[in-house]
C-alpha positions in Angstrom: -35.6 10.4 -10.1 -34.1 9.3 -6.5 -32.2 11.8 -4.5 -29.6 10.7 -2.6 -28.4 12.4 0.5 -24.3 12.4 0.6 -22.1 12.9 3.3 -18.4 14.1 2.9 -17.1 11.4 2.5 -19.3 10.7 -0.5 -18.0 13.8 -2.3 -16.6 12.1 -5.6 -20.8 11.3 -6.4 -21.6 14.8 -6.1 -19.0 15.6 -8.3 -20.2 13.1 -10.8 -23.7 14.2 -10.9 -22.2 17.8 -11.4 -20.6 17.0 -14.3 -23.5 15.0 -15.6 -25.5 17.9 -15.5 -27.3 17.0 -12.8 -28.5 19.0 -9.9 -27.1 18.9 -6.3 -27.7 20.9 -3.4 -24.7 22.1 -1.3 -24.1 23.4 2.2 -22.8 27.0 2.9 -22.2 29.3 5.8 -25.8 31.0 5.2 -27.8 28.6 3.5 -28.3 25.6 1.4 -27.7 26.2 -2.3 -29.0 24.4 -5.3 -25.9 23.7 -7.5 -25.5 23.1 -11.2 -22.8 24.0 -13.5 -22.7 27.6 -14.6 -21.2 26.5 -17.8 -24.4 24.0 -18.8 -27.0 26.1 -20.3 -29.2 22.8 -19.7 -28.3 22.1 -16.5 -29.1 25.7 -14.8 -32.4 25.5 -17.1 -33.1 22.5 -14.4 -32.4 24.7 -11.5 -35.3 27.0 -12.0 -37.6 24.5 -13.0 -36.6 22.2 -9.9 -37.3 25.4 -7.7 -40.6 26.9 -10.2 -38.4 29.6 -10.3 -39.2 32.9 -12.4 -37.4 32.8 -15.4 -35.8 37.0 -14.8 -34.4 36.2 -11.6 -30.9 35.7 -11.7 -28.4 33.1 -10.2 -25.7 33.8 -7.8 -22.7 32.1 -9.0 -20.4 30.6 -6.6 -16.7 30.1 -6.9 -14.0 27.9 -5.1 -11.3 30.8 -5.5 -11.1 34.5 -6.4 -9.3 33.7 -9.5 -12.2 31.5 -10.7 -14.0 35.0 -10.7 -11.8 36.0 -13.8 -13.8 33.0 -16.1 -16.7 34.7 -16.6 -16.8 38.1 -14.9 -14.7 41.3 -14.5 -13.1 42.2 -11.6 -12.1 45.6 -10.3 -10.4 47.3 -7.4 -13.7 47.4 -5.3 -14.2 44.1 -5.4 -10.3 42.8 -5.2 -10.1 44.7 -2.0 -13.3 43.1 -0.8 -12.6 39.9 -1.8 -9.2 39.9 0.6 -11.5 41.4 3.1 -14.2 38.9 3.5 -14.1 36.1 1.0 -14.7 33.4 1.7 -17.6 34.7 3.1 -21.5 36.2 3.4 -20.7 38.6 0.5 -22.0 38.6 -2.8 -20.4 41.1 -5.7 -22.5 41.9 -8.6 -19.8 42.5 -11.5 -19.8 43.1 -14.9 -19.9 40.0 -16.8 -17.6 38.5 -19.4 -19.1 39.1 -22.6 -20.0 35.5 -23.8 -18.9 33.6 -20.6 -22.3 33.0 -19.4 -26.5 32.2 -21.0 -28.9 34.6 -20.4 -30.4 31.9 -18.3 -27.6 32.7 -15.5 -27.6 36.2 -15.8 -31.1 36.9 -16.5 -30.4 38.7 -19.4 -28.4 41.3 -18.1 -24.6 42.6 -18.6 -23.8 41.7 -15.1 -23.5 38.3 -12.8 -23.6 38.0 -9.3 -21.0 36.0 -7.4 -19.7 34.5 -4.3 -17.1 32.2 -2.9 -18.9 30.2 0.5 -17.3 29.7 3.5 -17.6 26.1 3.7 -14.8 23.7 3.0 -16.8 20.6 1.6 -18.5 23.4 -0.8 -15.5 24.8 -2.1 -14.2 21.2 -2.5 -17.3 20.4 -4.6 -16.6 23.7 -7.3 -12.8 22.7 -7.1 -13.1 18.6 -8.1 -16.1 19.4 -10.3 -13.9 22.1 -12.2 -16.4 24.8 -12.8 -18.1 27.3 -11.2 -22.0 26.7 -9.5 -24.9 28.4 -9.8 -26.6 28.2 -6.2 -29.7 29.7 -5.7 -31.3 28.9 -2.5 -32.4 25.0 -2.3 -36.1 25.3 -2.0 -39.6 25.9 -3.9 -39.5 29.2 -4.5 -40.9 31.5 -2.4 -40.4 29.4 0.6 -38.6 29.7 3.4 -34.6 28.9 2.9 -33.1 25.2 4.0 -30.8 25.6 6.8 -30.5 21.8 7.1 -30.2 18.7 4.6 -33.8 17.4 5.7 -35.3 21.0 4.4 -33.5 20.6 1.1 -35.4 16.7 0.8 -38.5 18.2 2.0 -39.0 20.3 -0.9 -36.8 19.1 -3.9 -36.8 15.3 -3.2 -37.5 13.2 -6.5 -36.3 16.7 -8.7 -32.8 16.5 -8.1 -29.9 13.9 -8.3 -28.8 14.4 -4.5 -28.0 16.7 -1.4 -24.4 17.2 0.1 -25.4 17.4 3.8 -22.9 19.6 5.7 -24.9 19.7 8.6 -27.0 22.8 9.9 -25.8 26.3 8.4 -24.1 28.7 10.8 -25.8 32.2 9.7 -29.1 31.2 8.4 -30.1 33.8 5.8 -28.6 34.4 2.8 -25.2 36.9 1.7 -25.2 40.6 1.6 -25.1 41.8 -2.0 -23.4 44.8 -3.3 -23.7 46.3 -6.5 -20.0 47.4 -8.0 -21.0 47.8 -11.0 -22.1 51.3 -10.7 -20.3 54.4 -9.8 -21.4 54.2 -6.0 -21.1 50.2 -4.3 -24.8 50.2 -3.3 -26.1 47.1 -1.1 -29.2 45.5 -2.7 -29.5 42.9 -0.2 -28.6 42.7 3.8 -27.0 40.3 5.1 -24.4 39.8 7.8 -21.7 41.7 6.7 -23.1 45.6 6.9 -23.0 48.3 4.6 -20.7 50.2 7.3 -18.2 47.0 6.8 -17.8 47.2 3.3 -17.6 51.0 3.5 -14.6 50.8 6.1 -12.8 48.3 3.4 -13.6 50.3 0.4 -13.2 53.7 1.3 -16.3 55.2 0.2 -19.7 56.0 1.1 -21.6 52.7 0.2 -25.5 53.5 -0.7 -28.0 50.8 1.4 -31.1 52.1 -0.3 -34.1 49.4 -1.0 -34.5 49.6 -5.0 -38.6 49.0 -6.0 -38.3 46.3 -9.1 -40.7 47.2 -11.3 -43.1 44.5 -13.0 -40.9 44.5 -15.9 -37.5 45.1 -14.6 -35.4 42.5 -14.1 -33.8 42.5 -11.0 -29.8 42.6 -10.3 -30.1 40.5 -7.1 -32.2 37.5 -5.8 -34.6 38.4 -3.3 -35.7 42.1 -4.9 -38.7 41.1 -6.7 -40.6 38.2 -6.0 -42.4 36.8 -3.1 -39.3 35.0 -0.6 -39.0 33.2 2.5 -42.5 32.8 3.2 -44.6 29.7 4.9 -48.2 28.8 3.7 -49.3 30.0 6.9 -50.0 33.7 7.9 -46.9 35.4 9.7 -47.3 38.6 11.8 -44.1 40.8 13.0 -44.3 41.3 16.7 -42.4 44.0 18.1 -41.2 43.9 21.8 -43.9 45.9 23.5 -46.6 44.3 21.8 -45.6 40.8 22.9 -47.9 41.1 25.7 -51.2 42.1 23.9 -49.9 39.4 20.8 -50.1 36.6 23.7 -53.2 37.3 25.1 -54.6 37.3 21.4 -53.1 34.5 20.6 -54.3 32.7 23.8 -57.9 33.5 22.6 -58.0 32.1 19.3 -59.6 28.5 18.7 -56.5 26.8 16.8 -53.3 27.0 18.1 -51.2 30.3 17.2 -47.2 29.7 16.4 -44.9 32.0 18.6 -41.5 32.6 17.5 -39.5 34.5 20.0 -36.3 35.0 21.9 -35.2 33.5 25.0 -35.7 36.5 27.2 -39.4 37.1 26.0 -40.1 33.5 26.5 -39.1 34.0 30.1 -40.2 37.2 30.9 -43.8 36.0 29.3 -43.7 32.4 31.4 -43.7 30.4 28.1 -40.9 28.5 28.7 -41.4 24.4 27.7 -44.9 25.7 26.7 -46.2 23.6 23.2 -46.2 26.1 20.3 -43.4 28.2 21.1 -40.3 28.3 19.4 -36.8 29.9 20.7 -34.9 32.3 18.3 -31.9 31.9 20.9 -30.3 34.3 22.7 -29.7 37.2 20.4 -30.6 38.6 16.9 -27.6 36.6 15.6 -29.1 33.1 16.8 -32.7 34.4 15.8 -31.2 34.6 12.2 -29.9 30.9 12.2 -33.2 30.0 13.9 -35.7 31.9 11.6 -36.4 29.9 8.3 -36.2 26.5 10.7 -38.9 28.2 13.1 -41.2 29.2 10.3 -40.9 25.6 8.5 -41.4 24.0 11.7 -44.9 25.6 12.1 -45.6 25.5 8.6 -45.8 21.6 8.8 -48.4 21.9 12.1 -51.6 21.1 10.2 -53.8 23.2 12.8 -51.5 26.0 13.2 -52.8 28.4 11.0 -50.8 31.7 12.6 -47.2 32.5 13.1 -46.3 35.3 15.6 -42.8 36.6 15.2 -40.2 38.3 17.1 -39.5 41.8 15.4 -35.3 42.9 16.0 -34.5 46.3 16.8 -33.7 48.0 13.2 -30.1 48.3 13.0 -27.6 47.6 10.2 -26.7 44.7 12.0 -30.3 43.5 12.6 -30.9 44.5 9.0 -30.6 40.7 7.2 -32.8 39.6 10.3 -35.9 42.0 9.7 -35.4 42.0 5.6 -36.2 38.2 5.8 -39.0 38.5 8.4 -40.7 41.4 6.5 -40.8 39.5 3.4 -41.5 36.4 5.0 -45.0 38.1 6.6 -45.6 40.3 3.5 -44.9 43.4 5.4 -47.8 42.3 8.2 -47.6 43.5 11.8 -49.5 41.8 14.5 -51.3 45.5 15.6 -53.6 44.5 12.7 -54.5 41.3 14.9 -54.6 43.2 18.5 -56.4 45.9 17.0 -59.8 44.5 16.4 
């Protein structure tokens, strides 16, 4: 299969591919998604095959407007408030599914479904013109760093999907916040740009933000809860701010080059500007989130780099999404285990 890369003016070709049951990667404000007609079970099955995704990992359904949600899910007072406040935007809501509306391939066999409305005009036009909601997991090989440009998608999935709708670089760079609205207490299952505090302010009720440990035989309600995610093939280690001096000394003592991913202030502080194997995460945590996956992919494609050291951010609710993705990419590994040797 030849995978096309379509520009915005070639949207009709992407629409035709969706209507034929094909797979089309689409841009959002967070990462690129891999789209298929949510009501076409055979097309949804192709998503799992293309990504190598576990079959019990449910998919997020993307809509062009809140009215589309009623075709497959049951809205409630909480969801109405959050849609008004944050849609289109990086907020995914878990709602009860309409009986018989979606196949178990979409929901993982659960009686709930995850849904969001992306803040990207091109993708919402794709959904409207195809006249169907689209499933949309990240458009990458399962477990790899999520794609933030069309070329990342092509690298992982060329020959496996019909095409990629190229919308340029994504703005946010980490996946949406996932809030479970199907229980008595709204609960954040995956951190993102929209914080629990912001959600609680809108709902006027407390919001839980605990991390639920998913058992081996349990179907997760949302992506990113159970399986290895966001990881390159190289070893990744998290580095606290006060660990960088020793981390750099360790890196310089290695025979093979070590990839360093730091914010601009740390690059200046440690006199690393202009040096090879240094990836700037930008000036702050917001830019770091947008550049994290691209940096991991950059070093993953360097055959001589075997280890990547990445700056961890202070533990705040605003930084929770970045630290969550970094922790998963690193498999919980901290640089202290290296510099202590």
